[in-house]
HTML snippet that shows the backbone in 3Dmol.js (N, CA, C, O; Angstrom):
<script src="https://3Dmol.org/build/3Dmol-min.js"></script>
<div id="view" style="width:600px;height:400px;position:relative"></div>
<script>
const pdb = `
ATOM      1  N   MET A   1       0.847  -1.172   0.000  1.00  0.00           N
ATOM      2  CA  MET A   1       0.000   0.000   0.000  1.00  0.00           C
ATOM      3  C   MET A   1       0.895   1.239   0.000  1.00  0.00           C
ATOM      4  O   MET A   1       1.742   1.376   0.883  1.00  0.00           O
ATOM      5  N   PRO A   2       0.730   2.142  -0.966  1.00  0.00           N
ATOM      6  CA  PRO A   2       1.558   3.343  -1.004  1.00  0.00           C
ATOM      7  C   PRO A   2       1.172   4.318   0.117  1.00  0.00           C
ATOM      8  O   PRO A   2       0.030   4.342   0.574  1.00  0.00           O
ATOM      9  N   ILE A   3       2.133   5.101   0.536  1.00  0.00           N
ATOM     10  CA  ILE A   3       1.907   6.105   1.581  1.00  0.00           C
ATOM     11  C   ILE A   3       1.369   7.372   0.933  1.00  0.00           C
ATOM     12  O   ILE A   3       1.915   7.857  -0.057  1.00  0.00           O
ATOM     13  N   GLU A   4       0.311   7.891   1.493  1.00  0.00           N
ATOM     14  CA  GLU A   4      -0.284   9.123   0.996  1.00  0.00           C
ATOM     15  C   GLU A   4       0.295  10.306   1.768  1.00  0.00           C
ATOM     16  O   GLU A   4       0.268  10.305   2.999  1.00  0.00           O
ATOM     17  N   ALA A   5       0.811  11.302   1.080  1.00  0.00           N
ATOM     18  CA  ALA A   5       1.359  12.495   1.723  1.00  0.00           C
ATOM     19  C   ALA A   5       0.221  13.408   2.169  1.00  0.00           C
ATOM     20  O   ALA A   5      -0.771  13.575   1.461  1.00  0.00           O
ATOM     21  N   LEU A   6       0.380  13.996   3.354  1.00  0.00           N
ATOM     22  CA  LEU A   6      -0.610  14.918   3.898  1.00  0.00           C
ATOM     23  C   LEU A   6       0.048  16.247   4.217  1.00  0.00           C
ATOM     24  O   LEU A   6       1.193  16.292   4.668  1.00  0.00           O
ATOM     25  N   THR A   7      -0.683  17.331   3.979  1.00  0.00           N
ATOM     26  CA  THR A   7      -0.172  18.658   4.314  1.00  0.00           C
ATOM     27  C   THR A   7      -0.389  18.907   5.811  1.00  0.00           C
ATOM     28  O   THR A   7      -1.078  18.151   6.494  1.00  0.00           O
ATOM     29  N   LYS A   8       0.218  19.981   6.289  1.00  0.00           N
ATOM     30  CA  LYS A   8       0.080  20.338   7.699  1.00  0.00           C
ATOM     31  C   LYS A   8      -1.389  20.575   8.062  1.00  0.00           C
ATOM     32  O   LYS A   8      -1.847  20.117   9.108  1.00  0.00           O
ATOM     33  N   SER A   9      -2.124  21.280   7.215  1.00  0.00           N
ATOM     34  CA  SER A   9      -3.529  21.566   7.508  1.00  0.00           C
ATOM     35  C   SER A   9      -4.379  20.295   7.487  1.00  0.00           C
ATOM     36  O   SER A   9      -5.333  20.178   8.256  1.00  0.00           O
ATOM     37  N   GLN A  10      -4.047  19.356   6.625  1.00  0.00           N
ATOM     38  CA  GLN A  10      -4.772  18.085   6.611  1.00  0.00           C
ATOM     39  C   GLN A  10      -4.521  17.311   7.898  1.00  0.00           C
ATOM     40  O   GLN A  10      -5.433  16.692   8.446  1.00  0.00           O
ATOM     41  N   LEU A  11      -3.286  17.347   8.376  1.00  0.00           N
ATOM     42  CA  LEU A  11      -2.947  16.651   9.613  1.00  0.00           C
ATOM     43  C   LEU A  11      -3.641  17.268  10.820  1.00  0.00           C
ATOM     44  O   LEU A  11      -4.059  16.555  11.732  1.00  0.00           O
ATOM     45  N   GLU A  12      -3.762  18.584  10.827  1.00  0.00           N
ATOM     46  CA  GLU A  12      -4.414  19.268  11.943  1.00  0.00           C
ATOM     47  C   GLU A  12      -5.897  18.941  12.006  1.00  0.00           C
ATOM     48  O   GLU A  12      -6.492  18.982  13.082  1.00  0.00           O
ATOM     49  N   ASN A  13      -6.499  18.618  10.871  1.00  0.00           N
ATOM     50  CA  ASN A  13      -7.925  18.309  10.826  1.00  0.00           C
ATOM     51  C   ASN A  13      -8.230  16.837  11.063  1.00  0.00           C
ATOM     52  O   ASN A  13      -9.396  16.441  11.098  1.00  0.00           O
ATOM     53  N   GLN A  14      -7.197  16.028  11.224  1.00  0.00           N
ATOM     54  CA  GLN A  14      -7.398  14.595  11.472  1.00  0.00           C
ATOM     55  C   GLN A  14      -7.811  14.379  12.923  1.00  0.00           C
ATOM     56  O   GLN A  14      -7.266  15.017  13.823  1.00  0.00           O
ATOM     57  N   PRO A  15      -8.773  13.481  13.158  1.00  0.00           N
ATOM     58  CA  PRO A  15      -9.082  13.162  14.552  1.00  0.00           C
ATOM     59  C   PRO A  15      -7.871  12.471  15.173  1.00  0.00           C
ATOM     60  O   PRO A  15      -7.182  11.689  14.519  1.00  0.00           O
ATOM     61  N   SER A  16      -7.631  12.769  16.417  1.00  0.00           N
ATOM     62  CA  SER A  16      -6.472  12.198  17.087  1.00  0.00           C
ATOM     63  C   SER A  16      -6.905  11.278  18.215  1.00  0.00           C
ATOM     64  O   SER A  16      -7.823  11.603  18.968  1.00  0.00           O
ATOM     65  N   ASN A  17      -6.255  10.141  18.334  1.00  0.00           N
ATOM     66  CA  ASN A  17      -6.541   9.237  19.444  1.00  0.00           C
ATOM     67  C   ASN A  17      -6.038   9.806  20.760  1.00  0.00           C
ATOM     68  O   ASN A  17      -6.493   9.385  21.824  1.00  0.00           O
ATOM     69  N   ARG A  18      -5.111  10.753  20.711  1.00  0.00           N
ATOM     70  CA  ARG A  18      -4.528  11.311  21.918  1.00  0.00           C
ATOM     71  C   ARG A  18      -5.077  12.703  22.214  1.00  0.00           C
ATOM     72  O   ARG A  18      -4.483  13.452  22.989  1.00  0.00           O
ATOM     73  N   ARG A  19      -6.179  13.044  21.617  1.00  0.00           N
ATOM     74  CA  ARG A  19      -6.716  14.377  21.861  1.00  0.00           C
ATOM     75  C   ARG A  19      -7.120  14.505  23.319  1.00  0.00           C
ATOM     76  O   ARG A  19      -7.482  13.523  23.966  1.00  0.00           O
ATOM     77  N   LEU A  20      -7.054  15.702  23.814  1.00  0.00           N
ATOM     78  CA  LEU A  20      -7.408  15.947  25.205  1.00  0.00           C
ATOM     79  C   LEU A  20      -8.915  16.030  25.342  1.00  0.00           C
ATOM     80  O   LEU A  20      -9.600  16.601  24.493  1.00  0.00           O
ATOM     81  N   HIS A  21      -9.402  15.478  26.376  1.00  0.00           N
ATOM     82  CA  HIS A  21     -10.826  15.546  26.646  1.00  0.00           C
ATOM     83  C   HIS A  21     -11.076  16.727  27.569  1.00  0.00           C
ATOM     84  O   HIS A  21     -10.587  16.766  28.698  1.00  0.00           O
ATOM     85  N   ASP A  22     -11.841  17.686  27.075  1.00  0.00           N
ATOM     86  CA  ASP A  22     -12.069  18.938  27.790  1.00  0.00           C
ATOM     87  C   ASP A  22     -12.588  18.714  29.208  1.00  0.00           C
ATOM     88  O   ASP A  22     -12.198  19.427  30.133  1.00  0.00           O
ATOM     89  N   GLU A  23     -13.456  17.735  29.380  1.00  0.00           N
ATOM     90  CA  GLU A  23     -14.016  17.463  30.699  1.00  0.00           C
ATOM     91  C   GLU A  23     -12.920  17.028  31.673  1.00  0.00           C
ATOM     92  O   GLU A  23     -12.911  17.449  32.830  1.00  0.00           O
ATOM     93  N   TYR A  24     -12.010  16.198  31.210  1.00  0.00           N
ATOM     94  CA  TYR A  24     -10.907  15.733  32.063  1.00  0.00           C
ATOM     95  C   TYR A  24      -9.989  16.894  32.415  1.00  0.00           C
ATOM     96  O   TYR A  24      -9.576  17.040  33.565  1.00  0.00           O
ATOM     97  N   VAL A  25      -9.673  17.719  31.424  1.00  0.00           N
ATOM     98  CA  VAL A  25      -8.792  18.869  31.645  1.00  0.00           C
ATOM     99  C   VAL A  25      -9.432  19.841  32.629  1.00  0.00           C
ATOM    100  O   VAL A  25      -8.766  20.317  33.549  1.00  0.00           O
ATOM    101  N   ALA A  26     -10.702  20.139  32.448  1.00  0.00           N
ATOM    102  CA  ALA A  26     -11.399  21.065  33.340  1.00  0.00           C
ATOM    103  C   ALA A  26     -11.417  20.537  34.774  1.00  0.00           C
ATOM    104  O   ALA A  26     -11.175  21.290  35.717  1.00  0.00           O
ATOM    105  N   PHE A  27     -11.701  19.261  34.936  1.00  0.00           N
ATOM    106  CA  PHE A  27     -11.737  18.681  36.276  1.00  0.00           C
ATOM    107  C   PHE A  27     -10.360  18.762  36.932  1.00  0.00           C
ATOM    108  O   PHE A  27     -10.237  19.192  38.079  1.00  0.00           O
ATOM    109  N   LEU A  28      -9.334  18.349  36.206  1.00  0.00           N
ATOM    110  CA  LEU A  28      -7.996  18.321  36.782  1.00  0.00           C
ATOM    111  C   LEU A  28      -7.423  19.718  36.998  1.00  0.00           C
ATOM    112  O   LEU A  28      -6.576  19.904  37.872  1.00  0.00           O
ATOM    113  N   SER A  29      -7.857  20.682  36.236  1.00  0.00           N
ATOM    114  CA  SER A  29      -7.400  22.064  36.426  1.00  0.00           C
ATOM    115  C   SER A  29      -7.789  22.590  37.794  1.00  0.00           C
ATOM    116  O   SER A  29      -7.033  23.326  38.428  1.00  0.00           O
ATOM    117  N   SER A  30      -8.966  22.208  38.240  1.00  0.00           N
ATOM    118  CA  SER A  30      -9.447  22.718  39.526  1.00  0.00           C
ATOM    119  C   SER A  30      -9.211  21.745  40.687  1.00  0.00           C
ATOM    120  O   SER A  30      -9.484  22.087  41.838  1.00  0.00           O
ATOM    121  N   ALA A  31      -8.716  20.556  40.402  1.00  0.00           N
ATOM    122  CA  ALA A  31      -8.483  19.566  41.457  1.00  0.00           C
ATOM    123  C   ALA A  31      -7.273  19.968  42.291  1.00  0.00           C
ATOM    124  O   ALA A  31      -6.265  20.438  41.763  1.00  0.00           O
ATOM    125  N   ARG A  32      -7.388  19.779  43.583  1.00  0.00           N
ATOM    126  CA  ARG A  32      -6.295  20.118  44.495  1.00  0.00           C
ATOM    127  C   ARG A  32      -5.540  18.868  44.900  1.00  0.00           C
ATOM    128  O   ARG A  32      -6.043  17.751  44.776  1.00  0.00           O
ATOM    129  N   LEU A  33      -4.345  19.068  45.378  1.00  0.00           N
ATOM    130  CA  LEU A  33      -3.499  17.988  45.848  1.00  0.00           C
ATOM    131  C   LEU A  33      -4.245  17.140  46.875  1.00  0.00           C
ATOM    132  O   LEU A  33      -4.811  17.670  47.831  1.00  0.00           O
ATOM    133  N   GLY A  34      -4.244  15.858  46.679  1.00  0.00           N
ATOM    134  CA  GLY A  34      -4.904  14.940  47.599  1.00  0.00           C
ATOM    135  C   GLY A  34      -6.330  14.581  47.222  1.00  0.00           C
ATOM    136  O   GLY A  34      -6.876  13.590  47.705  1.00  0.00           O
ATOM    137  N   THR A  35      -6.935  15.395  46.351  1.00  0.00           N
ATOM    138  CA  THR A  35      -8.290  15.069  45.904  1.00  0.00           C
ATOM    139  C   THR A  35      -8.197  14.167  44.681  1.00  0.00           C
ATOM    140  O   THR A  35      -7.108  13.926  44.159  1.00  0.00           O
ATOM    141  N   GLY A  36      -9.313  13.683  44.238  1.00  0.00           N
ATOM    142  CA  GLY A  36      -9.292  12.803  43.079  1.00  0.00           C
ATOM    143  C   GLY A  36     -10.660  12.656  42.470  1.00  0.00           C
ATOM    144  O   GLY A  36     -11.530  13.512  42.632  1.00  0.00           O
ATOM    145  N   GLY A  37     -10.839  11.548  41.759  1.00  0.00           N
ATOM    146  CA  GLY A  37     -12.113  11.326  41.093  1.00  0.00           C
ATOM    147  C   GLY A  37     -12.303   9.866  40.734  1.00  0.00           C
ATOM    148  O   GLY A  37     -11.409   9.033  40.887  1.00  0.00           O
ATOM    149  N   ARG A  38     -13.502   9.591  40.250  1.00  0.00           N
ATOM    150  CA  ARG A  38     -13.858   8.242  39.830  1.00  0.00           C
ATOM    151  C   ARG A  38     -14.620   8.338  38.522  1.00  0.00           C
ATOM    152  O   ARG A  38     -15.508   9.176  38.368  1.00  0.00           O
ATOM    153  N   LEU A  39     -14.272   7.487  37.597  1.00  0.00           N
ATOM    154  CA  LEU A  39     -14.977   7.380  36.318  1.00  0.00           C
ATOM    155  C   LEU A  39     -15.488   5.962  36.172  1.00  0.00           C
ATOM    156  O   LEU A  39     -14.831   5.008  36.588  1.00  0.00           O
ATOM    157  N   TYR A  40     -16.656   5.829  35.583  1.00  0.00           N
ATOM    158  CA  TYR A  40     -17.210   4.516  35.285  1.00  0.00           C
ATOM    159  C   TYR A  40     -16.932   4.218  33.817  1.00  0.00           C
ATOM    160  O   TYR A  40     -17.386   4.936  32.927  1.00  0.00           O
ATOM    161  N   VAL A  41     -16.193   3.166  33.585  1.00  0.00           N
ATOM    162  CA  VAL A  41     -15.717   2.826  32.244  1.00  0.00           C
ATOM    163  C   VAL A  41     -16.869   2.702  31.254  1.00  0.00           C
ATOM    164  O   VAL A  41     -16.755   3.181  30.126  1.00  0.00           O
ATOM    165  N   ALA A  42     -17.957   2.082  31.637  1.00  0.00           N
ATOM    166  CA  ALA A  42     -19.098   1.888  30.727  1.00  0.00           C
ATOM    167  C   ALA A  42     -19.662   3.228  30.259  1.00  0.00           C
ATOM    168  O   ALA A  42     -20.070   3.354  29.104  1.00  0.00           O
ATOM    169  N   LYS A  43     -19.690   4.223  31.134  1.00  0.00           N
ATOM    170  CA  LYS A  43     -20.216   5.539  30.767  1.00  0.00           C
ATOM    171  C   LYS A  43     -19.288   6.260  29.793  1.00  0.00           C
ATOM    172  O   LYS A  43     -19.738   7.096  29.010  1.00  0.00           O
ATOM    173  N   GLU A  44     -17.997   5.941  29.839  1.00  0.00           N
ATOM    174  CA  GLU A  44     -17.036   6.564  28.938  1.00  0.00           C
ATOM    175  C   GLU A  44     -17.067   5.924  27.559  1.00  0.00           C
ATOM    176  O   GLU A  44     -16.611   6.521  26.584  1.00  0.00           O
ATOM    177  N   GLY A  45     -17.599   4.724  27.474  1.00  0.00           N
ATOM    178  CA  GLY A  45     -17.749   4.057  26.181  1.00  0.00           C
ATOM    179  C   GLY A  45     -16.446   3.585  25.567  1.00  0.00           C
ATOM    180  O   GLY A  45     -16.334   3.477  24.346  1.00  0.00           O
ATOM    181  N   THR A  46     -15.472   3.307  26.396  1.00  0.00           N
ATOM    182  CA  THR A  46     -14.185   2.844  25.896  1.00  0.00           C
ATOM    183  C   THR A  46     -13.544   1.932  26.938  1.00  0.00           C
ATOM    184  O   THR A  46     -14.165   1.615  27.954  1.00  0.00           O
ATOM    185  N   SER A  47     -12.326   1.517  26.694  1.00  0.00           N
ATOM    186  CA  SER A  47     -11.680   0.593  27.621  1.00  0.00           C
ATOM    187  C   SER A  47     -11.121   1.320  28.849  1.00  0.00           C
ATOM    188  O   SER A  47     -10.923   2.535  28.836  1.00  0.00           O
ATOM    189  N   ARG A  48     -10.881   0.565  29.876  1.00  0.00           N
ATOM    190  CA  ARG A  48     -10.300   1.086  31.114  1.00  0.00           C
ATOM    191  C   ARG A  48      -8.927   1.708  30.830  1.00  0.00           C
ATOM    192  O   ARG A  48      -8.607   2.783  31.337  1.00  0.00           O
ATOM    193  N   GLN A  49      -8.131   1.027  30.024  1.00  0.00           N
ATOM    194  CA  GLN A  49      -6.790   1.525  29.694  1.00  0.00           C
ATOM    195  C   GLN A  49      -6.856   2.851  28.945  1.00  0.00           C
ATOM    196  O   GLN A  49      -6.037   3.737  29.190  1.00  0.00           O
ATOM    197  N   THR A  50      -7.807   2.999  28.048  1.00  0.00           N
ATOM    198  CA  THR A  50      -7.964   4.249  27.311  1.00  0.00           C
ATOM    199  C   THR A  50      -8.344   5.386  28.237  1.00  0.00           C
ATOM    200  O   THR A  50      -7.840   6.500  28.095  1.00  0.00           O
ATOM    201  N   VAL A  51      -9.225   5.115  29.180  1.00  0.00           N
ATOM    202  CA  VAL A  51      -9.624   6.137  30.159  1.00  0.00           C
ATOM    203  C   VAL A  51      -8.395   6.595  30.942  1.00  0.00           C
ATOM    204  O   VAL A  51      -8.199   7.791  31.155  1.00  0.00           O
ATOM    205  N   LYS A  52      -7.576   5.644  31.367  1.00  0.00           N
ATOM    206  CA  LYS A  52      -6.373   5.990  32.122  1.00  0.00           C
ATOM    207  C   LYS A  52      -5.417   6.831  31.275  1.00  0.00           C
ATOM    208  O   LYS A  52      -4.855   7.810  31.768  1.00  0.00           O
ATOM    209  N   LYS A  53      -5.228   6.467  30.023  1.00  0.00           N
ATOM    210  CA  LYS A  53      -4.342   7.233  29.142  1.00  0.00           C
ATOM    211  C   LYS A  53      -4.862   8.645  28.932  1.00  0.00           C
ATOM    212  O   LYS A  53      -4.082   9.597  28.906  1.00  0.00           O
ATOM    213  N   ARG A  54      -6.162   8.787  28.785  1.00  0.00           N
ATOM    214  CA  ARG A  54      -6.756  10.118  28.618  1.00  0.00           C
ATOM    215  C   ARG A  54      -6.557  10.963  29.873  1.00  0.00           C
ATOM    216  O   ARG A  54      -6.249  12.152  29.787  1.00  0.00           O
ATOM    217  N   LEU A  55      -6.732  10.347  31.031  1.00  0.00           N
ATOM    218  CA  LEU A  55      -6.521  11.069  32.283  1.00  0.00           C
ATOM    219  C   LEU A  55      -5.069  11.504  32.439  1.00  0.00           C
ATOM    220  O   LEU A  55      -4.795  12.631  32.851  1.00  0.00           O
ATOM    221  N   LEU A  56      -4.147  10.615  32.111  1.00  0.00           N
ATOM    222  CA  LEU A  56      -2.726  10.959  32.206  1.00  0.00           C
ATOM    223  C   LEU A  56      -2.371  12.105  31.258  1.00  0.00           C
ATOM    224  O   LEU A  56      -1.606  12.997  31.624  1.00  0.00           O
ATOM    225  N   ALA A  57      -2.916  12.087  30.054  1.00  0.00           N
ATOM    226  CA  ALA A  57      -2.655  13.156  29.083  1.00  0.00           C
ATOM    227  C   ALA A  57      -3.221  14.485  29.584  1.00  0.00           C
ATOM    228  O   ALA A  57      -2.572  15.522  29.448  1.00  0.00           O
ATOM    229  N   ALA A  58      -4.412  14.463  30.155  1.00  0.00           N
ATOM    230  CA  ALA A  58      -5.030  15.684  30.685  1.00  0.00           C
ATOM    231  C   ALA A  58      -4.240  16.202  31.879  1.00  0.00           C
ATOM    232  O   ALA A  58      -4.030  17.409  32.008  1.00  0.00           O
ATOM    233  N   ALA A  59      -3.801  15.304  32.750  1.00  0.00           N
ATOM    234  CA  ALA A  59      -3.010  15.706  33.917  1.00  0.00           C
ATOM    235  C   ALA A  59      -1.694  16.343  33.466  1.00  0.00           C
ATOM    236  O   ALA A  59      -1.278  17.364  34.013  1.00  0.00           O
ATOM    237  N   ASP A  60      -1.058  15.756  32.494  1.00  0.00           N
ATOM    238  CA  ASP A  60       0.185  16.300  31.964  1.00  0.00           C
ATOM    239  C   ASP A  60      -0.053  17.686  31.369  1.00  0.00           C
ATOM    240  O   ASP A  60       0.764  18.591  31.534  1.00  0.00           O
ATOM    241  N   HIS A  61      -1.164  17.838  30.686  1.00  0.00           N
ATOM    242  CA  HIS A  61      -1.507  19.111  30.050  1.00  0.00           C
ATOM    243  C   HIS A  61      -1.651  20.235  31.074  1.00  0.00           C
ATOM    244  O   HIS A  61      -1.248  21.368  30.808  1.00  0.00           O
ATOM    245  N   VAL A  62      -2.219  19.936  32.239  1.00  0.00           N
ATOM    246  CA  VAL A  62      -2.421  20.961  33.270  1.00  0.00           C
ATOM    247  C   VAL A  62      -1.279  20.999  34.287  1.00  0.00           C
ATOM    248  O   VAL A  62      -1.326  21.770  35.245  1.00  0.00           O
ATOM    249  N   GLY A  63      -0.259  20.171  34.079  1.00  0.00           N
ATOM    250  CA  GLY A  63       0.905  20.201  34.947  1.00  0.00           C
ATOM    251  C   GLY A  63       0.720  19.532  36.292  1.00  0.00           C
ATOM    252  O   GLY A  63       1.342  19.929  37.278  1.00  0.00           O
ATOM    253  N   LYS A  64      -0.123  18.529  36.340  1.00  0.00           N
ATOM    254  CA  LYS A  64      -0.343  17.794  37.586  1.00  0.00           C
ATOM    255  C   LYS A  64      -0.007  16.329  37.383  1.00  0.00           C
ATOM    256  O   LYS A  64       0.047  15.831  36.258  1.00  0.00           O
ATOM    257  N   LYS A  65       0.214  15.659  38.490  1.00  0.00           N
ATOM    258  CA  LYS A  65       0.461  14.215  38.445  1.00  0.00           C
ATOM    259  C   LYS A  65      -0.688  13.518  39.143  1.00  0.00           C
ATOM    260  O   LYS A  65      -1.218  13.998  40.144  1.00  0.00           O
ATOM    261  N   ILE A  66      -1.062  12.370  38.588  1.00  0.00           N
ATOM    262  CA  ILE A  66      -2.115  11.583  39.217  1.00  0.00           C
ATOM    263  C   ILE A  66      -1.616  10.163  39.446  1.00  0.00           C
ATOM    264  O   ILE A  66      -0.725   9.670  38.754  1.00  0.00           O
ATOM    265  N   ALA A  67      -2.214   9.533  40.428  1.00  0.00           N
ATOM    266  CA  ALA A  67      -1.912   8.132  40.725  1.00  0.00           C
ATOM    267  C   ALA A  67      -3.230   7.380  40.721  1.00  0.00           C
ATOM    268  O   ALA A  67      -4.230   7.848  41.266  1.00  0.00           O
ATOM    269  N   PHE A  68      -3.220   6.223  40.108  1.00  0.00           N
ATOM    270  CA  PHE A  68      -4.419   5.397  40.062  1.00  0.00           C
ATOM    271  C   PHE A  68      -4.455   4.498  41.283  1.00  0.00           C
ATOM    272  O   PHE A  68      -3.427   3.992  41.734  1.00  0.00           O
ATOM    273  N   GLN A  69      -5.648   4.308  41.806  1.00  0.00           N
ATOM    274  CA  GLN A  69      -5.823   3.452  42.961  1.00  0.00           C
ATOM    275  C   GLN A  69      -6.557   2.190  42.548  1.00  0.00           C
ATOM    276  O   GLN A  69      -7.297   2.178  41.564  1.00  0.00           O
ATOM    277  N   ARG A  70      -6.344   1.143  43.302  1.00  0.00           N
ATOM    278  CA  ARG A  70      -7.057  -0.104  43.009  1.00  0.00           C
ATOM    279  C   ARG A  70      -8.555   0.160  43.059  1.00  0.00           C
ATOM    280  O   ARG A  70      -9.067   0.836  43.951  1.00  0.00           O
ATOM    281  N   SER A  71      -9.230  -0.397  42.076  1.00  0.00           N
ATOM    282  CA  SER A  71     -10.671  -0.200  41.994  1.00  0.00           C
ATOM    283  C   SER A  71     -11.281  -1.349  41.213  1.00  0.00           C
ATOM    284  O   SER A  71     -10.578  -2.083  40.518  1.00  0.00           O
ATOM    285  N   PRO A  72     -12.604  -1.503  41.331  1.00  0.00           N
ATOM    286  CA  PRO A  72     -13.266  -2.544  40.549  1.00  0.00           C
ATOM    287  C   PRO A  72     -13.029  -2.332  39.046  1.00  0.00           C
ATOM    288  O   PRO A  72     -12.750  -1.217  38.604  1.00  0.00           O
ATOM    289  N   VAL A  73     -13.142  -3.391  38.292  1.00  0.00           N
ATOM    290  CA  VAL A  73     -12.861  -3.360  36.851  1.00  0.00           C
ATOM    291  C   VAL A  73     -13.692  -2.309  36.121  1.00  0.00           C
ATOM    292  O   VAL A  73     -13.225  -1.738  35.135  1.00  0.00           O
ATOM    293  N   GLU A  74     -14.887  -2.047  36.574  1.00  0.00           N
ATOM    294  CA  GLU A  74     -15.757  -1.107  35.870  1.00  0.00           C
ATOM    295  C   GLU A  74     -15.486   0.356  36.240  1.00  0.00           C
ATOM    296  O   GLU A  74     -16.166   1.251  35.738  1.00  0.00           O
ATOM    297  N   GLN A  75     -14.508   0.609  37.104  1.00  0.00           N
ATOM    298  CA  GLN A  75     -14.201   1.962  37.546  1.00  0.00           C
ATOM    299  C   GLN A  75     -12.728   2.291  37.367  1.00  0.00           C
ATOM    300  O   GLN A  75     -11.875   1.405  37.321  1.00  0.00           O
ATOM    301  N   VAL A  76     -12.448   3.595  37.266  1.00  0.00           N
ATOM    302  CA  VAL A  76     -11.083   4.100  37.330  1.00  0.00           C
ATOM    303  C   VAL A  76     -11.096   5.156  38.425  1.00  0.00           C
ATOM    304  O   VAL A  76     -11.823   6.145  38.340  1.00  0.00           O
ATOM    305  N   VAL A  77     -10.286   4.937  39.450  1.00  0.00           N
ATOM    306  CA  VAL A  77     -10.195   5.860  40.575  1.00  0.00           C
ATOM    307  C   VAL A  77      -8.785   6.435  40.592  1.00  0.00           C
ATOM    308  O   VAL A  77      -7.802   5.706  40.458  1.00  0.00           O
ATOM    309  N   PHE A  78      -8.699   7.751  40.757  1.00  0.00           N
ATOM    310  CA  PHE A  78      -7.388   8.393  40.757  1.00  0.00           C
ATOM    311  C   PHE A  78      -7.327   9.505  41.794  1.00  0.00           C
ATOM    312  O   PHE A  78      -8.348   9.996  42.277  1.00  0.00           O
ATOM    313  N   GLN A  79      -6.082   9.890  42.123  1.00  0.00           N
ATOM    314  CA  GLN A  79      -5.838  10.935  43.099  1.00  0.00           C
ATOM    315  C   GLN A  79      -4.744  11.854  42.561  1.00  0.00           C
ATOM    316  O   GLN A  79      -3.788  11.390  41.941  1.00  0.00           O
ATOM    317  N   VAL A  80      -4.884  13.154  42.799  1.00  0.00           N
ATOM    318  CA  VAL A  80      -3.848  14.111  42.428  1.00  0.00           C
ATOM    319  C   VAL A  80      -2.743  14.015  43.477  1.00  0.00           C
ATOM    320  O   VAL A  80      -2.998  14.135  44.675  1.00  0.00           O
ATOM    321  N   VAL A  81      -1.518  13.799  43.014  1.00  0.00           N
ATOM    322  CA  VAL A  81      -0.376  13.611  43.918  1.00  0.00           C
ATOM    323  C   VAL A  81       0.702  14.651  43.590  1.00  0.00           C
ATOM    324  O   VAL A  81       0.593  15.384  42.608  1.00  0.00           O
ATOM    325  N   GLU A  82       1.722  14.699  44.412  1.00  0.00           N
ATOM    326  CA  GLU A  82       2.819  15.656  44.223  1.00  0.00           C
ATOM    327  C   GLU A  82       3.557  15.425  42.937  1.00  0.00           C
ATOM    328  O   GLU A  82       4.507  16.146  42.632  1.00  0.00           O
TER     329      GLU A  82
END
`;
const viewer = $3Dmol.createViewer("view");
viewer.addModel(pdb, "pdb");
viewer.setStyle({}, {cartoon: {color: "spectrum"}});
viewer.zoomTo();
viewer.render();
</script>
């Protein structure tokens, strides 16, 4: 299969798997050290691992670190850490 060349503007208009989720960014922007959150994987409509990757990307974007805590398979629980 030949490789198709794309311009910069075409690349910017492509959907990205690593795009930031505004809701995650907004939540983490206002989250304080020691606080956290819980997401239900089924409500997110994707895998648990994808939810975690999205949270990590959002945390990185706002300059915070998060740690995941043990939780049932259907949930992702995290805490803002130093």
